[in-house]
C-alpha positions as CSV (number, residue, x, y, z in Angstrom):
1,X,104.5,-67.2,111.7
2,X,107.1,-64.9,112.5
3,X,109.0,-64.8,109.3
4,X,109.2,-62.2,107.1
5,X,107.8,-62.8,103.9
6,X,108.4,-60.6,101.2
7,X,105.8,-60.7,97.7
8,X,106.7,-59.2,94.9
9,X,104.3,-57.8,92.7
10,X,100.7,-56.5,93.5
11,X,98.7,-58.7,90.6
12,X,96.5,-61.2,91.1
13,X,99.1,-63.8,91.9
14,X,101.5,-61.6,94.5
15,X,97.9,-60.2,96.1
16,X,96.4,-64.1,96.0
17,X,99.8,-64.8,98.1
18,X,99.3,-61.7,100.2
19,X,95.6,-62.6,100.8
20,X,96.1,-66.5,101.8
21,X,98.9,-65.6,104.2
22,X,96.9,-62.6,105.7
23,X,94.7,-65.5,107.0
24,X,97.5,-67.3,109.1
25,X,98.7,-63.9,110.6
26,X,102.2,-63.9,108.6
27,X,104.3,-60.9,108.5
28,X,104.0,-59.7,104.6
29,X,105.0,-56.8,102.6
30,X,103.8,-56.9,99.3
31,X,105.7,-54.6,97.0
32,X,104.2,-53.2,93.8
33,X,106.2,-50.7,91.4
34,X,103.1,-49.0,89.9
35,X,100.4,-46.9,91.9
36,X,98.0,-49.2,90.7
37,X,97.5,-52.8,91.7
38,X,96.0,-55.7,89.7
39,X,98.9,-55.8,86.8
40,X,97.5,-56.4,83.6
41,X,93.9,-57.4,85.7
42,X,93.8,-53.6,86.8
43,X,90.7,-51.6,86.0
44,X,91.2,-47.9,84.7
45,X,89.1,-45.4,85.7
46,X,89.2,-42.3,83.3
47,X,86.2,-39.6,84.4
48,X,84.2,-42.5,85.5
49,X,84.3,-44.5,82.6
50,X,86.2,-47.7,83.3
51,X,88.0,-49.9,81.2
52,X,90.3,-52.9,81.5
53,X,93.6,-53.8,80.2
54,X,92.2,-56.4,78.1
55,X,89.1,-58.2,79.0
56,X,89.2,-60.4,82.2
57,X,86.5,-63.1,82.6
58,X,86.3,-64.9,85.8
59,X,85.3,-68.6,84.7
60,X,87.6,-71.2,86.4
61,X,87.7,-75.0,87.1
62,X,89.8,-74.9,90.2
63,X,87.7,-74.8,93.4
64,X,90.3,-72.7,95.4
65,X,90.4,-70.1,93.2
66,X,86.4,-69.9,92.9
67,X,86.6,-69.6,96.6
68,X,89.0,-66.6,96.8
69,X,86.8,-65.0,94.4
70,X,83.7,-65.5,96.3
71,X,85.0,-64.4,99.7
72,X,86.8,-61.0,98.2
73,X,83.9,-59.9,96.3
74,X,80.9,-61.7,97.7
75,X,77.6,-60.5,95.6
76,X,79.8,-58.1,93.6
77,X,79.9,-60.4,90.5
78,X,77.5,-60.3,87.6
79,X,76.6,-63.0,85.4
80,X,77.2,-61.7,81.6
81,X,76.8,-63.4,78.5
82,X,79.7,-64.1,76.1
83,X,80.0,-63.1,72.7
84,X,83.3,-62.7,70.9
85,X,83.6,-62.7,67.2
86,X,86.4,-62.2,64.4
87,X,86.3,-59.4,62.3
88,X,87.4,-60.1,58.7
89,X,87.0,-58.7,55.4
90,X,83.7,-56.5,56.6
91,X,82.2,-59.9,58.0
92,X,81.7,-61.4,61.2
93,X,82.4,-64.8,62.1
94,X,81.7,-66.1,65.4
95,X,85.0,-67.7,67.7
96,X,85.3,-70.9,67.8
97,X,84.8,-70.9,64.1
98,X,81.2,-72.6,63.3
99,X,81.3,-74.6,59.8
100,X,78.1,-73.2,58.6
101,X,78.7,-69.5,59.2
102,X,82.4,-70.0,57.7
103,X,80.5,-71.5,54.5
104,X,77.9,-68.6,54.4
105,X,80.4,-65.8,54.9
106,X,83.3,-66.8,52.6
107,X,81.0,-68.0,49.8
108,X,81.3,-71.3,47.4
109,X,84.7,-70.7,45.8
110,X,86.3,-69.6,49.0
111,X,85.0,-72.5,50.6
112,X,85.8,-74.9,48.3
113,X,89.4,-73.5,48.4
114,X,89.4,-74.1,52.3
115,X,88.2,-77.6,52.0
116,X,90.9,-78.6,49.5
117,X,93.3,-77.2,51.5
118,X,92.1,-79.2,54.6
119,X,91.5,-82.4,52.6
120,X,95.4,-82.0,51.4
121,X,96.9,-81.2,54.9
122,X,95.3,-84.5,56.2
123,X,96.6,-86.2,53.6
124,X,100.0,-84.5,53.7
125,X,100.3,-83.1,57.3
126,X,103.4,-81.4,58.6
127,X,105.1,-84.4,60.2
128,X,106.6,-82.2,62.9
129,X,104.4,-79.8,64.8
130,X,107.4,-77.4,65.9
131,X,105.9,-74.0,65.5
132,X,102.6,-72.6,65.5
133,X,102.1,-72.6,61.7
134,X,102.5,-76.1,61.3
135,X,100.5,-76.9,64.6
136,X,97.3,-74.9,63.4
137,X,97.3,-75.9,59.8
138,X,97.4,-79.3,60.4
139,X,93.9,-79.0,62.3
140,X,92.3,-76.2,60.1
141,X,94.0,-76.7,56.7
142,X,96.9,-73.9,55.4
143,X,94.0,-71.6,54.0
144,X,92.1,-71.4,56.6
145,X,95.3,-70.8,59.0
146,X,96.3,-68.1,56.7
147,X,92.8,-66.5,56.8
148,X,91.8,-66.7,60.4
149,X,94.8,-67.3,62.4
150,X,97.9,-65.8,60.7
151,X,97.5,-62.1,60.6
152,X,96.0,-62.0,64.2
153,X,98.5,-64.0,65.8
154,X,101.3,-62.1,64.0
155,X,99.7,-58.9,65.7
156,X,99.8,-60.1,68.9
157,X,103.4,-61.4,68.6
158,X,105.2,-59.1,66.5
159,X,107.2,-62.1,65.0
160,X,106.3,-64.7,62.3
161,X,103.9,-67.4,63.1
162,X,106.8,-69.7,62.1
163,X,108.8,-68.5,65.1
164,X,106.2,-69.1,67.6
165,X,106.3,-72.6,69.4
166,X,103.7,-75.0,69.0
167,X,103.0,-75.4,72.5
168,X,101.3,-71.6,72.4
169,X,98.8,-73.0,70.1
170,X,98.1,-76.4,72.1
171,X,97.4,-74.0,75.5
172,X,95.3,-71.6,73.8
173,X,93.3,-73.7,70.7
174,X,93.4,-77.1,72.6
175,X,90.7,-79.4,71.2
176,X,89.3,-77.5,68.2
177,X,89.8,-78.5,64.8
178,X,88.0,-77.9,61.4
179,X,86.6,-81.1,61.6
180,X,85.2,-80.5,65.1
181,X,83.8,-77.2,64.3
182,X,81.9,-79.1,61.4
183,X,80.6,-82.1,63.5
184,X,79.6,-79.8,66.4
185,X,77.4,-77.6,63.8
186,X,75.9,-80.6,62.5
187,X,75.8,-82.8,65.5
188,X,75.9,-81.5,69.0
189,X,77.7,-83.9,71.2
190,X,75.6,-85.3,74.0
191,X,76.2,-87.3,77.3
192,X,73.6,-89.0,79.2
193,X,71.0,-87.6,76.9
194,X,72.5,-83.7,77.6
195,X,74.2,-81.4,75.3
196,X,77.7,-80.9,76.1
197,X,78.8,-77.3,75.8
198,X,82.5,-77.3,74.2
199,X,83.1,-73.5,75.2
200,X,81.5,-71.4,78.1
201,X,78.7,-68.9,76.8
202,X,78.7,-66.8,80.2
203,X,81.0,-65.9,82.7
204,X,81.2,-63.7,85.9
205,X,82.4,-60.6,86.1
206,X,82.8,-57.9,88.9
207,X,80.3,-55.2,88.6
208,X,83.1,-52.6,88.5
209,X,85.7,-54.5,86.5
210,X,88.7,-56.8,87.7
211,X,90.4,-53.9,89.2
212,X,87.6,-54.2,91.9
213,X,88.8,-57.5,92.9
214,X,92.5,-56.4,93.6
215,X,91.6,-53.2,95.1
216,X,89.3,-55.1,97.5
217,X,92.2,-57.7,98.6
218,X,94.9,-55.1,98.8
219,X,92.3,-53.3,101.3
220,X,91.9,-56.5,103.1
221,X,95.4,-57.6,103.4
222,X,96.2,-53.9,104.9
223,X,93.0,-54.2,107.2
224,X,94.9,-57.2,108.6
225,X,98.1,-55.2,109.6
226,X,100.1,-56.5,106.5
227,X,101.8,-53.8,104.3
228,X,101.5,-53.1,100.5
229,X,103.9,-51.0,99.1
230,X,103.2,-48.9,96.4
231,X,105.6,-47.3,94.1
232,X,108.5,-49.5,95.0
233,X,110.7,-50.9,92.7
234,X,113.1,-53.7,93.2
235,X,116.6,-52.9,92.9
236,X,118.3,-56.0,94.3
237,X,117.6,-59.3,95.6
238,X,120.2,-60.6,98.0
239,X,121.6,-63.6,98.8
240,X,124.3,-65.3,100.4
241,X,125.1,-69.5,100.7
242,X,121.9,-70.4,98.6
243,X,119.6,-68.4,100.8
244,X,117.7,-65.1,99.9
245,X,118.0,-62.8,103.1
246,X,116.9,-59.3,102.0
247,X,115.2,-57.4,99.1
248,X,116.3,-53.7,98.5
249,X,113.7,-51.5,97.0
250,X,114.1,-47.6,95.7
251,X,110.7,-45.3,96.4
252,X,109.9,-42.8,93.6
253,X,112.6,-40.4,95.0
254,X,115.1,-43.0,94.7
255,X,115.8,-43.8,98.4
256,X,116.3,-47.1,99.1
257,X,115.3,-49.6,102.0
258,X,116.6,-53.2,102.5
259,X,113.8,-55.4,103.5
260,X,114.6,-58.6,105.5
261,X,113.1,-61.7,104.0
262,X,113.2,-65.2,105.1
263,X,110.9,-65.8,102.2
264,X,110.3,-64.5,98.6
265,X,107.3,-65.2,96.7
266,X,107.7,-63.4,93.2
267,X,105.6,-62.7,90.2
268,X,108.0,-60.4,88.8
269,X,109.1,-61.1,85.1
270,X,111.7,-63.7,85.4
271,X,114.1,-62.2,83.5
272,X,114.0,-59.3,85.9
273,X,114.5,-61.7,88.9
274,X,117.9,-62.8,87.4
275,X,118.9,-59.3,86.7
276,X,118.5,-58.1,90.2
277,X,120.1,-61.0,92.1
278,X,123.2,-60.0,94.3
279,X,125.8,-61.1,93.7
280,X,124.6,-62.1,90.1
281,X,124.4,-65.7,88.4
282,X,126.7,-67.3,86.5
283,X,127.2,-66.0,82.9
284,X,125.3,-68.6,81.2
285,X,122.2,-67.8,83.5
286,X,122.5,-64.2,82.9
287,X,122.6,-64.9,79.1
288,X,119.5,-67.2,79.4
289,X,117.3,-64.4,80.9
290,X,118.5,-61.9,78.4
291,X,117.0,-64.4,75.6
292,X,113.6,-64.3,77.1
293,X,111.6,-61.9,75.4
294,X,107.9,-60.0,76.4
295,X,105.5,-58.5,74.3
296,X,104.1,-55.1,75.4
297,X,100.6,-53.7,75.0
298,X,98.9,-50.5,75.1
299,X,94.9,-49.8,75.2
300,X,93.3,-46.6,73.6
301,X,90.1,-46.3,75.6
302,X,87.5,-44.0,73.9
303,X,84.3,-42.6,74.9
304,X,81.6,-42.7,72.1
305,X,78.4,-40.5,72.0
306,X,76.4,-44.1,71.6
307,X,74.3,-45.8,73.6
308,X,74.9,-49.1,71.8
309,X,77.3,-50.6,69.4
310,X,77.9,-54.1,68.9
311,X,76.7,-57.1,70.9
312,X,80.1,-58.4,71.4
313,X,82.1,-58.6,74.8
314,X,85.5,-58.3,72.6
315,X,85.9,-58.6,68.5
316,X,89.3,-59.9,67.5
317,X,90.3,-57.8,64.3
318,X,92.1,-60.0,61.7
319,X,91.7,-57.4,59.1
320,X,95.6,-56.6,57.8
321,X,94.8,-52.9,56.7
322,X,94.9,-51.7,60.2
323,X,97.0,-52.2,63.2
324,X,94.4,-52.7,65.8
325,X,94.4,-56.2,67.4
326,X,91.3,-56.3,69.3
327,X,88.1,-54.4,70.4
328,X,86.5,-54.5,74.2
329,X,83.1,-53.3,74.4
330,X,83.2,-52.5,78.0
331,X,79.4,-51.5,78.4
332,X,78.5,-55.2,77.2
333,X,81.2,-56.5,80.2
334,X,79.2,-54.3,82.6
335,X,76.8,-51.3,82.1
336,X,78.2,-49.8,85.3
337,X,81.7,-49.7,83.8
338,X,79.7,-46.5,81.7
339,X,78.7,-43.7,84.0
340,X,76.3,-42.3,81.0
341,X,73.6,-44.7,79.5
342,X,73.9,-42.2,76.5
343,X,77.3,-43.5,75.6
344,X,79.6,-46.3,75.3
345,X,83.2,-47.4,76.3
346,X,85.8,-48.9,74.3
347,X,89.1,-50.7,74.8
348,X,91.3,-50.5,71.3
349,X,94.4,-52.8,72.0
350,X,97.4,-52.6,70.3
351,X,100.3,-55.2,70.7
352,X,103.5,-53.6,70.6
353,X,107.3,-53.5,71.1
354,X,108.6,-51.2,73.8
355,X,110.2,-48.1,72.4
356,X,108.3,-48.6,68.5
357,X,106.4,-46.0,66.9
358,X,103.0,-46.9,68.3
359,X,104.6,-47.1,72.2
360,X,106.4,-43.8,71.5
361,X,103.4,-42.1,69.9
362,X,101.8,-38.9,72.0
363,X,98.3,-39.8,73.4
364,X,96.5,-37.5,71.3
365,X,97.5,-39.2,67.9
366,X,97.0,-42.7,69.5
367,X,93.2,-41.7,70.3
368,X,93.4,-40.1,66.7
369,X,94.6,-43.5,65.2
370,X,92.3,-45.5,67.1
371,X,89.1,-43.6,65.9
372,X,90.5,-43.9,62.5
373,X,90.5,-47.4,62.6
374,X,87.4,-47.9,64.0
375,X,85.7,-45.6,61.2
376,X,87.9,-47.2,58.5
377,X,86.4,-50.8,59.6
378,X,83.1,-49.4,59.6
379,X,82.4,-50.1,63.1
380,X,82.1,-46.6,64.6
381,X,81.9,-42.9,62.9
382,X,84.8,-40.8,63.8
383,X,82.5,-37.8,64.5
384,X,81.1,-40.1,67.6
385,X,84.4,-40.2,69.5
386,X,84.5,-37.5,72.1
387,X,87.2,-38.6,74.4
388,X,89.9,-41.1,75.1
389,X,92.7,-41.9,77.5
390,X,96.0,-44.5,76.9
391,X,97.5,-47.0,78.8
392,X,100.6,-48.7,78.4
393,X,101.8,-51.8,79.8
394,X,105.4,-53.4,79.6
395,X,105.9,-57.0,79.3
396,X,102.4,-58.0,78.9
397,X,102.7,-61.2,77.5
398,X,105.7,-63.8,77.7
399,X,106.8,-64.6,74.2
400,X,107.3,-68.5,73.2
401,X,109.9,-68.2,70.6
402,X,112.1,-70.6,69.5
403,X,114.7,-69.7,72.4
404,X,112.3,-69.6,75.4
405,X,112.6,-73.1,76.2
406,X,115.9,-73.8,76.7
407,X,116.5,-70.2,78.4
408,X,113.8,-71.4,80.7
409,X,115.3,-74.3,81.6
410,X,118.5,-73.0,82.4
411,X,116.7,-70.4,84.6
412,X,114.9,-73.1,86.6
413,X,118.0,-75.0,87.1
414,X,119.7,-72.1,88.8
415,X,116.9,-71.0,90.8
416,X,116.9,-74.4,92.5
417,X,119.6,-73.1,94.2
418,X,117.6,-70.8,96.2
419,X,115.1,-72.7,98.0
420,X,113.6,-69.7,99.6
421,X,112.6,-68.3,96.4
422,X,109.1,-69.0,94.9
423,X,108.2,-67.9,91.4
424,X,104.5,-67.4,90.8
425,X,102.0,-65.9,88.1
426,X,102.2,-65.5,84.1
427,X,105.7,-63.4,84.2
428,X,107.2,-65.2,87.1
429,X,106.9,-68.0,85.3
430,X,107.3,-66.8,81.7
431,X,103.8,-68.8,80.8
432,X,101.1,-67.4,79.2
433,X,98.6,-68.2,82.0
434,X,95.1,-67.3,82.7
435,X,94.3,-65.2,85.8
436,X,93.1,-68.4,87.6
437,X,96.0,-70.4,87.0
438,X,98.3,-67.6,88.2
439,X,96.4,-67.4,91.2
440,X,96.6,-71.3,92.0
441,X,100.8,-70.9,91.6
442,X,100.3,-68.7,94.5
443,X,97.8,-70.9,96.7
444,X,100.3,-74.1,95.9
445,X,103.4,-71.5,97.1
446,X,101.9,-70.3,100.1
447,X,100.8,-73.8,101.0
448,X,104.6,-74.9,100.5
449,X,105.6,-72.4,103.4
450,X,103.6,-74.6,105.4
451,X,105.1,-78.0,104.4
452,X,103.5,-78.6,101.6
453,X,105.5,-79.9,98.8
454,X,103.8,-78.6,95.6
455,X,105.7,-78.0,92.3
456,X,104.1,-74.7,91.5
457,X,105.6,-74.7,87.7
458,X,103.0,-77.9,87.2
459,X,100.1,-75.7,87.1
460,X,99.4,-74.1,83.9
461,X,96.7,-74.0,81.3
462,X,98.0,-76.4,79.0
463,X,96.9,-79.2,81.6
464,X,93.2,-78.8,80.7
465,X,91.6,-76.5,78.2
466,X,90.5,-73.5,80.3
467,X,87.2,-72.8,78.6
468,X,85.8,-76.3,78.6
469,X,82.8,-76.7,81.3
470,X,84.4,-79.9,82.4
471,X,85.8,-79.9,86.0
472,X,89.2,-80.9,86.9
473,X,91.1,-80.9,90.3
474,X,94.6,-79.0,90.1
475,X,95.8,-80.8,93.2
476,X,95.3,-84.2,91.0
477,X,96.6,-82.7,88.0
478,X,100.0,-82.0,90.0
479,X,100.1,-85.1,91.6
480,X,99.7,-86.8,88.3
481,X,102.6,-84.7,86.5
482,X,104.9,-85.9,89.8
483,X,104.2,-89.3,89.3
484,X,105.0,-89.2,85.5
485,X,108.4,-87.3,86.4
486,X,109.1,-90.2,89.0
């Protein structure tokens, strides 16, 4: 109760840890380097129009996370229908792919080519599934992979699919293949006479976007007497004799403050944690941190003079002739995201490297680019775009390239020498986790402070497909993983 607990990061993982600890009366200080909480789960308010940094559905199989959501927002959730489609060659394809729709849209020639490619791959599959291309091709055929997976995936990551680890595909596309798509189209799976839904068709969503959740968490933590410090950047994590004793932070004016810390829960990017440790780790650990890569991200929010555009919550843009990767239609997430019912609000997502031409492009040019690309795709007329704003996010996605596994192993090995530091969340563990899995790492980390012995690294989306409806218990999964390791 009397420990000084420092939480680095004011996103879902960090604020979940602070919220759980606030119930116990522990002294906590949350450090957030931005002036907005929520990380990439924030909601930006631009002249009353609200848009997310990517879409964030609230669907989970984890009871502990569902309980936190309900405690924080109670009746502020609304239930929304889900529709996400792929835009390719001026046609829409539902995702996951539906067999009949693919056949109808592709036409007989391309359909035969897809089936022939799939048959060839089934007869002569890749013997090893090391990279994304091999994993997807073995399940969909090379032709369908090149049409519906390659272009979009390379837009997201900025590297060839042959350099992306197969484990990322296994985590994000688990349980799906061309064979299952056709089977589900012809004969829906049943159990005890009931149709099994392979993917969710609706989800909960905060009335004013996911940022509403984390703004509420921040307010509750503060009301309970704990500190949430904004615009505070970590400059040193001070340790001695295998124990972190303080964290040094700087405010926007450069003034530094050293905060005592008997325990640290960090959702800061793993590479930054290693870089800020003082004294510095061994050279091989620093080199491993240098090898971890992160994909950056920007959203162009556009206000459109049309009351209704398309029915999707979001669209994956596979067309290679535009740089746009994904489109969010926020009026379809929640009508209250748009203050004027005669207008719509779109979020255009570009996946970038910090410092490249899109990242450094002036906001006015990015807004013009987005409007032009929407018109090129035939989705929105340029003349209907009346306003816009741009938000840039550093280190939005940890990259699963050929080096990250060995680098991560080296870093984790070193961090075991600092037992009062727990890494949580997406960037904190360099894992492409969803919001609920990031929150669960923090819930378990807090329990560890009260005597539990959870391995927070064993909470991950690849333990169970995050969109199937069958429920699973995270603690049971963790215990099974620990038994296997033993």
